[in-house]
N, CA, C and O atoms as a DFTB+ gen file, in Angstrom:
316 C
 N C O
     1  1     -15.226      22.574     -19.582
     2  2     -15.042      21.187     -19.788
     3  2     -16.342      20.460     -20.111
     4  3     -16.324      19.350     -20.643
     5  1     -17.468      21.089     -19.788
     6  2     -18.732      20.451     -19.965
     7  2     -19.262      20.722     -21.378
     8  3     -20.438      20.464     -21.632
     9  1     -18.472      21.214     -22.274
    10  2     -18.869      21.380     -23.670
    11  2     -18.315      20.288     -24.578
    12  3     -18.204      20.480     -25.789
    13  1     -17.993      19.227     -24.037
    14  2     -17.515      18.076     -24.787
    15  2     -18.503      17.552     -25.723
    16  3     -19.704      17.646     -25.471
    17  1     -18.033      16.962     -26.872
    18  2     -18.983      16.299     -27.795
    19  2     -18.687      14.803     -27.619
    20  3     -17.554      14.355     -27.791
    21  1     -19.710      14.062     -27.281
    22  2     -19.516      12.658     -27.031
    23  2     -20.061      11.940     -28.318
    24  3     -20.890      12.456     -29.068
    25  1     -19.495      10.666     -28.501
    26  2     -18.613       9.976     -27.642
    27  2     -17.162      10.348     -27.808
    28  3     -16.730      10.843     -28.850
    29  1     -16.391      10.083     -26.698
    30  2     -14.938      10.291     -26.728
    31  2     -14.305       8.898     -26.551
    32  3     -14.816       8.003     -25.878
    33  1     -13.161       8.805     -27.209
    34  2     -12.450       7.508     -27.128
    35  2     -11.053       7.760     -26.483
    36  3     -10.343       8.692     -26.862
    37  1     -10.680       6.887     -25.484
    38  2      -9.487       7.019     -24.748
    39  2      -8.836       5.624     -24.593
    40  3      -9.511       4.597     -24.665
    41  1      -7.538       5.622     -24.384
    42  2      -6.804       4.428     -24.024
    43  2      -5.820       4.661     -22.834
    44  3      -5.337       5.772     -22.617
    45  1      -5.566       3.634     -22.125
    46  2      -4.697       3.763     -20.935
    47  2      -3.264       3.901     -21.347
    48  3      -2.907       3.650     -22.498
    49  1      -2.442       4.301     -20.408
    50  2      -1.063       4.473     -20.696
    51  2      -0.371       3.217     -20.986
    52  3       0.599       3.208     -21.744
    53  1      -0.847       2.080     -20.384
    54  2      -0.211       0.842     -20.586
    55  2      -0.701       0.078     -21.790
    56  3      -0.211      -1.011     -22.088
    57  1      -1.658       0.642     -22.476
    58  2      -2.281       0.070     -23.708
    59  2      -3.129      -1.146     -23.543
    60  3      -3.378      -1.880     -24.499
    61  1      -3.578      -1.368     -22.323
    62  2      -4.429      -2.530     -22.058
    63  2      -5.909      -2.231     -21.834
    64  3      -6.685      -3.151     -21.575
    65  1      -6.309      -0.990     -21.925
    66  2      -7.674      -0.524     -21.660
    67  2      -8.077       0.496     -22.786
    68  3      -7.333       1.417     -23.122
    69  1      -9.255       0.272     -23.318
    70  2      -9.834       1.216     -24.246
    71  2     -11.216       1.667     -23.663
    72  3     -11.953       0.926     -23.013
    73  1     -11.470       2.945     -23.969
    74  2     -12.743       3.496     -23.333
    75  2     -13.532       4.158     -24.457
    76  3     -12.975       4.696     -25.415
    77  1     -14.829       4.096     -24.301
    78  2     -15.731       4.876     -25.083
    79  2     -16.629       5.563     -24.101
    80  3     -17.478       4.958     -23.447
    81  1     -16.396       6.924     -24.019
    82  2     -17.179       7.740     -23.074
    83  2     -18.362       8.270     -23.709
    84  3     -18.268       9.134     -24.580
    85  1     -19.513       7.785     -23.311
    86  2     -20.794       8.191     -23.904
    87  2     -21.314       9.537     -23.382
    88  3     -21.992      10.288     -24.084
    89  1     -20.963       9.805     -22.117
    90  2     -21.436      11.087     -21.475
    91  2     -20.630      11.229     -20.153
    92  3     -19.816      10.370     -19.814
    93  1     -20.865      12.258     -19.476
    94  2     -20.313      12.387     -18.082
    95  2     -20.853      11.421     -17.043
    96  3     -20.447      11.437     -15.881
    97  1     -21.760      10.595     -17.480
    98  2     -22.360       9.602     -16.543
    99  2     -22.223       8.199     -17.043
   100  3     -22.701       7.306     -16.343
   101  1     -21.621       7.891     -18.180
   102  2     -21.593       6.583     -18.683
   103  2     -20.362       6.296     -19.572
   104  3     -20.005       7.125     -20.409
   105  1     -19.718       5.133     -19.397
   106  2     -18.665       4.736     -20.326
   107  2     -18.568       3.252     -20.409
   108  3     -18.992       2.523     -19.512
   109  1     -18.001       2.810     -21.505
   110  2     -17.715       1.387     -21.752
   111  2     -16.158       1.198     -21.799
   112  3     -15.426       1.939     -22.456
   113  1     -15.740       0.200     -21.089
   114  2     -14.324      -0.112     -21.083
   115  2     -14.078      -1.520     -21.661
   116  3     -14.805      -2.450     -21.313
   117  1     -13.079      -1.693     -22.526
   118  2     -12.636      -2.992     -22.963
   119  2     -11.238      -3.116     -22.300
   120  3     -10.344      -2.285     -22.454
   121  1     -11.142      -4.238     -21.548
   122  2      -9.882      -4.430     -20.778
   123  2      -9.245      -5.736     -21.325
   124  3      -9.898      -6.769     -21.479
   125  1      -7.926      -5.615     -21.606
   126  2      -7.208      -6.804     -21.980
   127  2      -6.567      -7.446     -20.739
   128  3      -5.843      -6.778     -20.000
   129  1      -6.825      -8.694     -20.520
   130  2      -6.272      -9.520     -19.475
   131  2      -5.664     -10.746     -20.041
   132  3      -6.341     -11.717     -20.379
   133  1      -4.322     -10.681     -20.142
   134  2      -3.609     -11.779     -20.915
   135  2      -4.076     -11.832     -22.330
   136  3      -3.950     -10.841     -23.049
   137  1      -4.592     -12.901     -22.752
   138  2      -5.141     -12.992     -24.105
   139  2      -6.658     -12.760     -24.254
   140  3      -7.226     -12.852     -25.342
   141  1      -7.254     -12.467     -23.150
   142  2      -8.642     -12.174     -23.149
   143  2      -8.990     -10.681     -23.127
   144  3      -8.209      -9.885     -22.605
   145  1     -10.178     -10.269     -23.696
   146  2     -10.640      -8.984     -23.670
   147  2     -12.065      -8.978     -22.966
   148  3     -13.018      -9.660     -23.342
   149  1     -12.064      -8.188     -21.989
   150  2     -13.265      -8.145     -21.057
   151  2     -14.018      -6.841     -21.279
   152  3     -13.383      -5.787     -21.304
   153  1     -15.339      -6.856     -21.440
   154  2     -16.142      -5.652     -21.624
   155  2     -16.864      -5.304     -20.334
   156  3     -17.546      -6.125     -19.720
   157  1     -16.677      -4.010     -19.943
   158  2     -17.261      -3.435     -18.703
   159  2     -18.159      -2.239     -19.189
   160  3     -17.690      -1.337     -19.884
   161  1     -19.396      -2.272     -18.815
   162  2     -20.380      -1.047     -19.077
   163  2     -20.632      -0.465     -17.676
   164  3     -21.118      -1.107     -16.745
   165  1     -20.240       0.850     -17.626
   166  2     -20.382       1.508     -16.331
   167  2     -21.292       2.756     -16.482
   168  3     -21.109       3.608     -17.352
   169  1     -22.296       2.792     -15.553
   170  2     -23.092       4.010     -15.392
   171  2     -22.686       4.572     -14.113
   172  3     -22.921       4.001     -13.048
   173  1     -22.072       5.698     -14.207
   174  2     -21.469       6.389     -13.017
   175  2     -22.567       6.854     -12.019
   176  3     -23.359       7.759     -12.281
   177  1     -22.546       6.162     -10.862
   178  2     -23.528       6.431      -9.819
   179  2     -22.853       6.947      -8.597
   180  3     -23.380       7.794      -7.876
   181  1     -21.662       6.420      -8.369
   182  2     -20.890       6.828      -7.132
   183  2     -19.815       7.904      -7.602
   184  3     -19.440       8.040      -8.766
   185  1     -19.399       8.614      -6.559
   186  2     -18.438       9.701      -6.791
   187  2     -17.157       9.154      -7.418
   188  3     -16.665       9.823      -8.327
   189  1     -16.555       8.020      -7.045
   190  2     -15.244       7.535      -7.734
   191  2     -15.546       7.269      -9.191
   192  3     -14.685       7.598     -10.007
   193  1     -16.672       6.711      -9.616
   194  2     -16.952       6.488     -10.999
   195  2     -17.021       7.808     -11.775
   196  3     -16.505       7.906     -12.888
   197  1     -17.677       8.844     -11.166
   198  2     -17.779      10.114     -11.880
   199  2     -16.455      10.782     -11.983
   200  3     -16.173      11.465     -12.968
   201  1     -15.576      10.588     -10.917
   202  2     -14.186      11.204     -11.005
   203  2     -13.433      10.464     -12.074
   204  3     -12.693      11.107     -12.819
   205  1     -13.562       9.142     -12.211
   206  2     -12.843       8.432     -13.263
   207  2     -13.213       8.903     -14.679
   208  3     -12.342       8.995     -15.545
   209  1     -14.494       9.200     -14.917
   210  2     -14.886       9.768     -16.217
   211  2     -14.262      11.133     -16.409
   212  3     -13.835      11.437     -17.523
   213  1     -14.182      11.972     -15.392
   214  2     -13.586      13.278     -15.520
   215  2     -12.075      13.198     -15.823
   216  3     -11.495      14.002     -16.552
   217  1     -11.505      12.177     -15.211
   218  2     -10.050      12.000     -15.496
   219  2      -9.849      11.521     -16.919
   220  3      -8.891      11.976     -17.544
   221  1     -10.625      10.685     -17.464
   222  2     -10.535      10.241     -18.833
   223  2     -10.740      11.389     -19.770
   224  3      -9.976      11.589     -20.714
   225  1     -11.763      12.133     -19.508
   226  2     -12.076      13.208     -20.367
   227  2     -10.984      14.264     -20.363
   228  3     -10.739      14.888     -21.395
   229  1     -10.289      14.495     -19.178
   230  2      -9.252      15.472     -19.076
   231  2      -7.883      14.885     -19.390
   232  3      -6.870      15.554     -19.185
   233  1      -7.830      13.636     -19.889
   234  2      -6.646      12.920     -20.329
   235  2      -5.558      12.967     -19.177
   236  3      -4.393      13.308     -19.382
   237  1      -6.064      12.589     -17.940
   238  2      -5.197      12.590     -16.805
   239  2      -4.655      11.164     -16.538
   240  3      -5.215      10.182     -17.026
   241  1      -3.600      11.072     -15.787
   242  2      -2.931       9.787     -15.420
   243  2      -2.446       9.032     -16.645
   244  3      -2.544       7.805     -16.669
   245  1      -1.956       9.672     -17.607
   246  2      -1.463       9.039     -18.743
   247  2      -2.374       8.406     -19.781
   248  3      -1.939       7.696     -20.688
   249  1      -3.631       8.692     -19.611
   250  2      -4.592       8.257     -20.692
   251  2      -4.389       9.144     -21.859
   252  3      -3.887      10.261     -21.735
   253  1      -4.776       8.653     -22.995
   254  2      -4.598       9.392     -24.245
   255  2      -5.774       9.141     -25.152
   256  3      -6.535       8.192     -24.964
   257  1      -5.921      10.040     -26.183
   258  2      -6.970       9.876     -27.173
   259  2      -6.619       8.655     -28.033
   260  3      -5.456       8.375     -28.323
   261  1      -7.656       7.964     -28.415
   262  2      -7.500       6.859     -29.425
   263  2      -8.626       7.042     -30.389
   264  3      -9.568       7.783     -30.111
   265  1      -8.551       6.371     -31.542
   266  2      -9.578       6.442     -32.464
   267  2     -10.668       5.468     -32.262
   268  3     -10.502       4.448     -31.592
   269  1     -11.826       5.786     -32.858
   270  2     -12.967       4.935     -32.755
   271  2     -12.515       3.554     -33.318
   272  3     -12.894       2.542     -32.728
   273  1     -11.757       3.458     -34.385
   274  2     -11.294       2.198     -34.997
   275  2     -10.559       1.426     -33.976
   276  3     -10.833       0.235     -33.831
   277  1      -9.618       2.012     -33.230
   278  2      -8.832       1.294     -32.237
   279  2      -9.719       0.714     -31.160
   280  3      -9.504      -0.410     -30.706
   281  1     -10.745       1.500     -30.738
   282  2     -11.680       1.011     -29.622
   283  2     -12.498      -0.132     -30.273
   284  3     -12.661      -1.165     -29.624
   285  1     -12.997      -0.017     -31.454
   286  2     -13.834      -1.003     -32.036
   287  2     -13.100      -2.269     -32.298
   288  3     -13.666      -3.359     -32.210
   289  1     -11.797      -2.136     -32.631
   290  2     -10.942      -3.325     -32.824
   291  2     -10.786      -4.128     -31.503
   292  3     -10.855      -5.357     -31.509
   293  1     -10.579      -3.429     -30.403
   294  2     -10.519      -4.088     -29.078
   295  2     -11.873      -4.654     -28.756
   296  3     -11.950      -5.773     -28.248
   297  1     -12.947      -3.944     -29.024
   298  2     -14.322      -4.386     -28.689
   299  2     -14.593      -5.647     -29.461
   300  3     -15.224      -6.562     -28.933
   301  1     -14.148      -5.727     -30.669
   302  2     -14.501      -6.944     -31.441
   303  2     -13.787      -8.250     -30.962
   304  3     -14.099      -9.370     -31.366
   305  1     -12.832      -7.997     -30.090
   306  2     -12.111      -9.192     -29.527
   307  2     -12.766      -9.640     -28.138
   308  3     -12.439     -10.694     -27.591
   309  1     -13.650      -8.825     -27.646
   310  2     -14.296      -9.189     -26.393
   311  2     -15.516     -10.147     -26.700
   312  3     -16.109     -10.072     -27.776
   313  1     -15.846     -10.996     -25.775
   314  2     -16.894     -11.923     -26.107
   315  2     -17.880     -11.953     -24.901
   316  3     -18.875     -12.677     -24.935
């Protein structure tokens, strides 16, 4: 699993979150809340954050691959 080529792009099962995984220690999330899009930049320092990245990389809990274009479209709506 550690032979991944980054960045990886993922989206949540409910279609309200898009992720750009830069490495096993860092990701960016665009979260849709109502009509707003919120940007979160996470540097994984705690165990739960590191586990979250591993889950996204492994496509667990209903997350799926998405394209760079899908991620960037959501990113462009965040302010």
